C-alpha positions as CSV (number, residue, x, y, z in Angstrom):
1,M,0.3,-0.2,-0.2
2,K,1.4,3.2,-0.8
3,D,1.2,6.2,1.2
4,F,1.1,10.0,2.0
5,F,5.3,10.8,1.0
6,E,4.3,8.2,-2.3
7,L,1.5,10.8,-3.5
8,F,3.7,13.7,-2.8
9,I,6.6,11.7,-4.9
10,N,3.8,11.5,-7.7
11,E,2.8,14.7,-8.1
12,V,6.2,16.4,-8.2
13,K,6.8,14.0,-11.1
14,E,3.8,14.5,-12.4
15,A,4.4,18.8,-11.8
16,Y,7.9,17.9,-13.3
17,A,6.1,16.4,-16.6
18,S,3.9,19.2,-17.0
19,E,6.8,22.2,-16.6
20,N,8.8,20.1,-19.6
21,H,5.5,19.9,-21.6
22,V,5.4,23.4,-21.1
23,A,8.7,24.1,-22.2
24,K,8.4,22.8,-25.3
25,L,5.1,24.2,-25.9
26,L,6.0,28.3,-25.2
27,P,8.3,28.0,-28.2
28,K,5.9,27.3,-30.0
29,A,3.2,29.7,-28.9
30,L,6.1,32.3,-29.2
31,K,6.3,32.0,-32.5
32,A,2.6,30.9,-33.4
33,A,1.7,34.8,-31.6
34,N,1.4,38.2,-33.2
35,S,0.7,40.6,-29.8
36,P,4.3,42.3,-29.0
37,H,3.3,42.3,-25.1
38,L,1.7,38.2,-26.0
39,K,4.9,37.4,-27.3
40,T,7.0,39.3,-24.1
41,A,4.7,37.6,-21.5
42,I,5.6,34.0,-23.1
43,Q,9.0,34.8,-23.3
44,E,9.0,36.0,-19.5
45,H,7.3,32.9,-18.8
46,L,9.9,30.0,-20.5
47,K,12.5,31.8,-18.3
48,Q,10.5,31.1,-15.4
49,T,9.2,27.5,-16.5
50,E,13.5,26.9,-17.2
51,E,13.8,27.7,-12.7
52,Q,11.2,25.9,-11.6
53,I,12.0,22.9,-14.0
54,V,15.7,23.2,-11.9
55,R,13.9,24.1,-8.8
56,L,12.0,20.1,-9.0
57,E,14.5,18.6,-10.6
58,R,16.1,19.4,-6.9
59,I,13.3,18.5,-5.3
60,L,13.9,15.5,-6.6
61,T,17.3,14.8,-6.2
62,E,17.4,16.4,-2.6
63,I,14.7,13.2,-2.2
64,K,16.5,10.7,-4.2
65,E,13.9,9.9,-7.1
66,T,14.3,10.1,-10.5
67,T,12.7,11.7,-13.0
68,A,11.6,7.8,-14.5
69,K,8.2,7.1,-15.3
70,A,7.1,11.6,-14.8
71,I,4.3,12.1,-16.8
72,C,1.1,14.3,-16.8
73,R,-2.0,13.0,-18.6
74,P,-3.9,16.5,-18.1
75,M,-0.8,18.1,-19.9
76,E,-1.1,15.6,-22.5
77,G,-4.7,16.7,-23.2
78,L,-3.6,20.0,-23.3
79,I,-0.8,19.1,-25.7
80,E,-3.4,18.2,-28.0
81,E,-5.7,21.1,-27.6
82,W,-2.4,23.1,-28.6
83,K,-2.6,21.3,-32.4
84,N,-6.0,22.0,-32.6
85,I,-5.7,25.4,-32.2
86,Q,-2.2,25.4,-34.4
87,K,-4.3,23.3,-37.1
88,T,-6.9,26.6,-37.2
89,H,-6.3,29.5,-39.6
90,Y,-7.0,32.2,-37.5
91,D,-7.3,35.9,-38.1
92,S,-4.0,37.2,-36.0
93,D,-6.1,38.4,-33.2
94,T,-8.1,35.6,-32.6
95,Q,-4.9,33.3,-33.2
96,D,-3.4,35.4,-30.0
97,A,-6.9,35.1,-28.2
98,A,-6.6,31.7,-28.8
99,I,-3.3,31.2,-27.9
100,I,-4.1,33.1,-24.6
101,G,-7.2,30.9,-24.0
102,F,-5.0,27.5,-24.1
103,L,-2.3,29.4,-21.9
104,Q,-4.5,30.1,-19.5
105,K,-5.3,26.5,-19.0
106,V,-2.1,25.5,-19.1
107,E,-1.6,28.4,-16.3
108,H,-4.3,27.2,-14.1
109,L,-3.1,23.2,-14.1
110,E,0.3,24.3,-12.8
111,I,-1.4,26.8,-9.9
112,A,-3.1,23.5,-9.3
113,H,0.3,21.4,-9.0
114,Y,2.2,24.0,-7.2
115,G,-0.9,24.1,-4.9
116,T,-1.7,20.8,-3.7
117,L,2.7,20.5,-3.6
118,R,2.4,23.5,-1.4
119,T,0.3,21.6,1.0
120,Y,1.5,18.4,0.6
121,A,4.9,19.4,1.7
122,K,3.5,21.6,4.7
123,H,1.9,18.3,6.0
124,L,5.2,16.2,5.5
125,K,7.0,19.1,7.7
126,L,9.7,20.1,4.4
127,P,9.1,23.8,4.7
128,A,12.0,24.7,1.8
129,F,9.8,22.4,0.0
130,E,6.5,24.5,0.8
131,N,8.6,27.7,0.4
132,L,9.3,26.6,-3.3
133,F,6.2,25.9,-4.1
134,K,4.4,28.8,-3.4
135,E,7.2,30.6,-5.0
136,S,6.7,28.8,-8.2
137,A,2.6,28.8,-7.4
138,R,2.9,33.0,-7.3
139,E,4.9,32.9,-10.1
140,E,2.1,31.0,-12.1
141,G,-0.1,32.8,-10.9
142,D,1.3,36.1,-12.2
143,A,1.5,34.8,-15.4
144,D,-2.1,34.0,-15.6
145,R,-3.4,37.5,-14.2
146,K,-0.8,39.0,-17.0
147,L,-3.0,37.0,-20.1
148,T,-5.7,38.2,-18.8
149,D,-4.1,41.7,-18.5
150,I,-3.6,40.8,-22.3
151,A,-6.6,40.0,-23.1
152,E,-8.7,42.5,-21.1
153,G,-6.3,45.3,-22.6
154,S,-6.0,48.5,-20.1
155,L,-6.7,52.0,-20.1
156,F,-4.0,52.7,-22.1
157,R,-4.3,49.6,-24.4
158,T,-6.9,47.8,-26.2
159,G,-7.2,44.4,-25.4
160,V,-6.6,40.7,-28.0
161,N,-10.1,39.6,-27.5
162,A,-11.7,43.3,-27.8
163,K,-9.4,43.3,-31.1
164,A,-10.4,39.8,-31.6
165,C,-14.2,40.5,-31.3
166,K,-14.1,43.5,-33.4
167,K,-13.2,42.1,-36.2
168,C,-16.7,39.7,-35.6
169,A,-19.0,42.2,-35.2
């Protein structure tokens, strides 16, 4: 019978697999994006993703685990969604809206990973890990809010969604 620590290990490995998928997807999203603001947000998040992978590798090393058998089924489903976005020929603003929507789904999955891991680490009395997961969760939340800002716009900038919607009115 598996215990809570093994559940923790499985969740760390799932987050690791997820982040590695994201590290491969973000350059594709960057290439497909049109908005300079979106491109900047993707570039920034790619750097954070690389740092998060290093954190997860460090944690796995400290608990004497490998990345073997690290899979993330929810992310695999999102990868299929990404393939559909790439096949669909949207106008540039609608393409950016689709990319933002997709990336926000990715962010929400990652927020769930890190929130879960943070609470597991807390109960396992692993405060150093708890703090690392808290930092990653904050970064994912910041990335999600930035995507929302790009989609919705601001006082000084029209959002991607409004630009895309104007074309269908």
